[in-house]
N, C-alpha and C positions, 0 to 999 in steps of 0.2 A: 504493500500500500504506500509506503514511503520510499519510493525508488530513488536510487542514487541518480543525480542529474547528469547524465552523459549526453553528448551531442545527439544521439539517436532519439532522445526524449523530446527534442526540440521540434521535430517535424510536425507534431500535433499541436503546436503552440504558435502557429503563424501569426494569428491576430495579436497575441501578446507580444511577440518579438518586434512588431512594427512600432518602435518607439522613436519619437522625433528628436531625441537628444542622444549624445554619445554616452557610452557606459561611464567614461571617466567624469564627464560633467554631472551625470546623475549621482555618481558616488560622492562627489564633492558636495552636491546639494543635500543628499541624505545625511552625510556626515555632519554638515552644518546644523541640521535639525537635532541630531543626537547631542551635539555640542550645546545648543540652546537649552535642551532639556536638563542636561547636567549642570550647566552654569546657573540656571534659575534655582534649581533645588539646592545647590551648594551655597548660593547667595543667601537664601532663606536660613539655612542651617547655621551659617556664620554669624547671624545677628540674633539668634535665639536668646542669648544672655541679655542683650540690650532690651529686647521686647519684654522679656520676663521682668526686668527691673522697671521698665516703664509702666507696666500694668500691676506691679506689686504682687506678683504671683509667688507662692511658696513652691518648693520642689514638688510636693504632691499635687498642687494645683496645676503646675506646668505639665506634669505627666498626664493629668486628665485632659487638659486642653490639647496637647499634642496628639491624643488619640483620635481627634477629629479628622486628621489628615488620612490615616489608613482607613478610617470608616468611609470617607469619601471615595477612596480608591476602590474598596470592596463593593460599595454600592454601584459604582460605575461599570464594574466588570461585565454584568449580564448584557447591558445595552451598548457598550463600546464596540464589541464585535459586530453587532447588528448595524451600527452606524457606519463602520468602516466597510462592511459588506455592501450596504445599500447605497451609500453615497460615494464610495471609493476612498482609498487611503490618501490620495492626493488632496482632496478637499478637506478631509478630516485633519491631515497634517497642518494645512494652512490655518484652519479654524483653531485648533488647539495651540499651535505655535503663536498665534496672536493673543489668545486668551490667557495662556499660562503666565507670560511675563506681566500682563495687565493685572492679573490677580496678585502676583508678587508685589506690585506697587500698592495694591490695596492693603496688603499686610502692613506696609509702612504707615498707613493712615489710621489703623485701628486705635480707638481710645478706650475701649472697654473689653472685658474678657469675652462676653458673648459675641462681640463682633469678630474677635480673633477666631473663635470656634467656627463661626459661619464661613469666614474667609478660608480657613485651613481646610474645611470640608470641600469647598469649591476648588481649592488648590489640588487636593488629592484626586478629586473627580476628574478635573481637566488634565492633570498629569498622567492619569492612567489612559485616558483617551489618546493623549500624545504618544504614550508608550506603545499602545497597540497599533496606532496608525503608522508611526515611523518604523516599527519593526516589520510591518506588512510591506512597506516600501523596500526595506532592506532584504526581505525574503525574495521579493520579486526581482530585485537587482542581482541577487545571488544566482538566480536561475539564468539570467542573461550572461553572467560570468562563467557559469558551469563549474564553479568551485566554491569552497567555503570562504566567505568574506565577512560573515556576521560578527565574529569575535572582534575584528578591528573596529567595527562601529561601536561596540560596547566599550572598547578601549578609549575611543574618543569621548564617550560619556564620562569615563573615569578621569581622563585628562581634564575635561571641563570641570569636574569636581575639584581637582587640585587648583585649577585656575580660579574658580569661584571662591574657594577658601582663602587663597592668597589675596585676591582683591578685597575680600571681606576684612582680612587683617589690616590691609592698607587703609581702608575706609575708617576702620575703628581708630587707627593711629592718627588719622587726620581729623578725628572727632566729627565725622560726617554722620548725620542721622540716618537711620535705615531707609526712610523715604527717598532721600536724594540718592543713596547707594542703589536702591532698587530701580529708580528711574533711569540711572545710567545703564544698568544691566538691560532694562527694557529697551532703551534706545539702541543698544548694541544688537539685541536680538532682532529688532525690527529692521535694522540695516542689513543684517545677514539674510532675513527673509526677502527683502526687496531685491537683493542682488542675486540670490540663488534659487528662489522658489520655482522659477520658470523651468529649471532643469530637472525638477522632480519627475518621477515616472507617472505617466498618464493612465496606465492600466495595470491592474494587479493580476498576478498569476491565479488561475483557478477561480476567477471571479464570476462564473456563470450563475445565473439566478436560480437554477434548480437544486442547488445545494441547500441542505437544512440549515436554518438559522438558530434554532433552539432545539438541541437534542442531547441526549446523554453521551458523554465522551466515550469513544470506543476504547478497547483495551490498550492500544498503543498510546493514544493521547493520555489515558489515565496513568500509564507507566512514566511517560515523559513528565507529567505533572508531579508525580511522586519524586522523580529524580530532581526536578527543580525545587521541590519543597525541602528535601534533605539538604541540598546545597544552600538554600536561602536561610535555613535554620543556622547554618554555620556562618553565613554572612552577617545575619542579625546579631549573632553572638559576638563577632568581631567588632561590629559597629558600636554596640551598646555596652559590652563588658570587657573589652580588651584593656581599657584604662584601669578599670576596677581590678582586673586580674594582676596587672603590673603594680598596682598600689598595695593590694592586700596579700597576694601570694608571693610575687616576686620581691616585694618590698623595695621597689626602685626609688631612688631619690625623686623629689618632686619634679625636677626639671626633666626627668627621663620617663615619667609616667606615660606620656603620649607616644613613646617610642614603639610600642607594640602595634598600636593602631597605624602609625606611619609606615612601619615595615609591611604590614598587611596590605595597606592601600597601594604602596609602591609596586609590590610584586603582582598584585591583582591587575593593575593597569598594564604593567609590562607583559604579563602573561597573556592578556587579551590581544595585544598587538602581535604576539608570536603564535597565538593559538591557531590561526588559519593555516599557517605553513605546516604546523604539526599535524593538523587534520589531513592536509594534502599528502603527507608522508605515510601516516599510519592508519588513517580513517577515524570517523566519528566515534565508533564503538570503543576503539582502543584508547582514544583520548579521554572519554568519559570514565572508563575503567581505571586508567592511571590517575585521573583527577581525584577520584574517591580515595585511592590509596595514599596519595600525597596529602590530602586534607587530614586523614586519620593519623598519618605519621607525624605531621606538624603538630597536631594537638597533643599526641602522646609525648613528643619531645618536650613541649612546654609544660605538660603535667608532671612528667617524670623528673625533669631537671629544671626547676623553676628559678634559674639565675637570669640575670639581665641578658647575657649573651645567648644562652641556649633558648630562652623563651622568645627572644627576638627572632632567632633562626626558625624556631617552630612556627611563629606567626607569619614569617615570610613564606614558609612552605604552604601554610593554609591559604595565603593569598594566591600563590601559584595554582593550588588545587581548585579553588572556586572560580578562577578567572574565566575559564572557557565553558563551564557547564551550562549556565543559563543561555548564553548566546547560541550554543550548539543545539540545545533543546528547542529554543525558539525557531532556529533554522529548520529543524526536522519537522516540527509541528506545523509550521507555515506552509509546508509542501504537501499537506494532507490532501488525498484525492477524494475524501468524503465530505470535508467541511471547507468553507472558504478560509483564506489565511487569517482574516480578522477574527472569525468565530473560533478557529482552532487555537490561535494565540490567546484569546480571552479565556478559553477553557483551561489551558495549561497555566496561565497566569493566576487564575483563581485558586488552583490547587497550590501552586508555588508560593503565593503570597501568604497563604495560611501558615506556612513554615516561618516566613519572615516575621509575621505578627506574633505567632505563638512561641517562637524560640526564646527571645529575651525574657519574657515572664517565666517560662519554664525553668530557665537557668536560675532565676531569682528564687523560685520556690524550692528547688533542689539545694541551692546554696544555703537557704535559711534552715532547711531540715538537716543537711549534712555539712557540706562545705563546697567552696567554689571549684576545687579541683575535681570533685566528683561530678559537678555540673558539666565541666568541660570534657570529662570522660564520656558522658552520655552524648555530648555533641560529636565527639570523635566517632562513636558508634554510628550515629546518623550520617556522618560524612562518609563512612565506609559503605553505608547502604547505597550510596550513589553508584559504587562499583557493582554491588550485588544486583540492583534493579536494572542497571544498564546491560548487564550480562544476560538478562532475561527478556530484553527488548529487541524487536526486529528493526533494523535500520536499512 
């Protein structure tokens, strides 16, 4: 069902292949949209402490407010795939790329907690539509290339995250308020849209209207979703708990507490840019199998030898392991011959994001009952399940 995209597959796709722009121009355009998505999200994340202070939120209050963003994301999942299928990814990319930075600006305008809740809900909702639409574009372009290029797009997202965090630090040092910061980001995003949108793909792969819009995921999509879920549990653990681990278990000096997170993010970004070449050499299945082993190994190293050097190396391995899993899963899911790309991606994302949302709280509960090292051991097992499930999935 999920055939490898060889040139012989292209004969039945004549209407899709007639694209008015070059592959290179389309790749630049789609990459720019991945960059916009990562830049906007990182810009918001970099100013969370300032917004927390402005609204006088406690730690617990902030945690409750932040939950509005993933709620918006989850609420949007059922209809994001339908919108992309019905209107096409090109139109939905433009709509979400315009709205996402605009909503970012509105975060800078909030004066009350309830306003922040509503805006974050909209931010999560629009962000997921952006995610489904731009990944649909990427899947379609991957067909045109006839080889894996999905991981590099997600690498651009990670690179944008570094860029957004760096710009945020600069803005804070210049004492610029979040609103001005976010307006600068929005202006940059709109400039990129104006310059590059015309080169986005005009037609999606497998976009015929007789495909089901709302149906139970088949066995392959379900397995792909479970692979994504296991990986995203590990990602969520690194995003939310790597600093705590370095503080409480590694007992790193204050200035080195962010080292684990930085190590993870750097190798995750680098791994994504190298992932496509690795897929070309050994295949998708082998890369996913190796990824699960590397995730588990990295966590075991950090758990078994909790010193600054070894824990940093361990977290670097985790970054390498998770780097290509979600991009590859999206790439396979988007080529479903049963569902349109948008619907298939939404189905896999729904399952995957459950891990991203459930992972960090699960770590907290286990740490509260036992300790943080045991929590990370559970995450290591889930990381290894990426290998196990991938081995039972047909690619």
